C-alpha positions in Angstrom: -0.1 -0.1 0.0 1.6 3.4 -1.3 2.1 5.6 1.6 -0.2 8.4 1.4 -3.3 6.7 0.3 -5.9 6.5 3.0 -5.5 9.9 4.4 -2.5 12.5 5.1 -0.2 11.5 3.0 1.7 11.9 -0.1 -1.0 11.6 -2.7 -4.5 11.2 -1.2 -6.1 12.4 1.9 -10.0 11.4 3.1 -12.0 14.3 3.9 -15.7 14.7 5.3 -18.0 17.5 3.5 -17.2 19.6 6.1 -13.1 19.5 5.5 -13.6 20.3 1.5 -15.4 23.9 2.4 -18.8 22.0 1.8 -22.0 22.7 3.6 -23.6 19.9 5.7 -26.3 18.2 4.7 -29.8 19.4 6.5 -30.4 16.7 9.3 -34.5 18.0 8.9 -37.0 17.4 6.5 -37.4 20.4 4.1 -41.0 20.2 4.5 -43.9 20.2 7.0 -47.0 18.5 6.5 -48.2 18.1 9.8 -50.9 20.5 9.6 -52.4 18.8 6.2 -55.7 17.0 7.5 -54.4 13.5 5.3 -51.6 13.6 7.5 -53.5 13.1 11.0 -54.2 9.2 10.6 -51.4 6.9 12.2 -50.3 5.4 9.2 -49.6 8.9 7.7 -47.9 9.9 10.8 -45.6 6.7 11.0 -44.5 7.7 7.1 -43.5 11.0 8.4 -41.7 9.6 10.8 -40.0 7.1 9.1 -38.9 10.2 6.5 -37.6 11.9 8.9 -35.9 9.5 10.5 -34.5 8.5 7.0 -33.3 11.9 6.2 -31.7 12.1 9.7 -29.6 9.4 9.1 -28.7 9.6 5.4 -27.4 13.3 6.4 -25.5 12.0 9.3 -23.5 9.4 7.2 -22.9 11.9 4.4 -21.7 14.4 6.6 -19.2 12.3 8.1 -18.2 10.2 5.0 -14.5 10.9 3.7 -14.0 11.5 0.2 -10.4 10.6 -1.3 -9.2 13.8 -2.7 -6.0 14.5 -4.1 -3.5 16.2 -1.8 -2.4 19.7 -3.0 -5.4 20.0 -5.2 -7.8 21.9 -4.1 -11.3 22.1 -6.7 -10.2 25.6 -7.8 -6.8 24.2 -8.9 -8.1 21.3 -10.6 -10.6 22.9 -12.9 -7.6 25.3 -13.7 -5.7 22.0 -14.8 -9.4 21.0 -16.9 -9.0 24.4 -18.4 -5.6 24.1 -19.6 -4.8 20.3 -19.9 -0.9 21.3 -22.0 0.0 23.4 -19.3 2.7 23.1 -16.8 0.1 22.2 -13.8 -1.6 19.5 -15.8 1.9 18.0 -16.6 3.1 17.9 -13.0 -0.2 16.4 -12.3 0.3 13.8 -14.6 3.6 13.1 -13.9 2.2 12.6 -9.6 -0.2 10.1 -10.9 2.7 8.0 -12.8 4.6 8.3 -9.6 1.4 6.8 -8.0 0.7 4.0 -10.5 4.0 3.0 -10.2 4.2 2.6 -6.3 0.9 1.0 -6.9 2.7 -1.7 -9.4 
């Protein structure tokens, strides 16, 4: 396993949404149907409670999940490289990735 894979190393790090600069996903339902007449039955209340639980659990998992990201390459830098694929930054990234592939082999 090359150093840097799995977090904090020379190639990649695992970051949460907050660490990547993204806002957290809300744990609350984006709507409230509790005042609607059809939401008064036992079954309707159970369904809304189930939806609320699912949203809370999904948001919690998504907010805590870590996504691998190349170290030293924030989104803006990757966008600039994509805009100029023949530039020096793009070549430096290709060389870095060739080195990573070599370590994986």
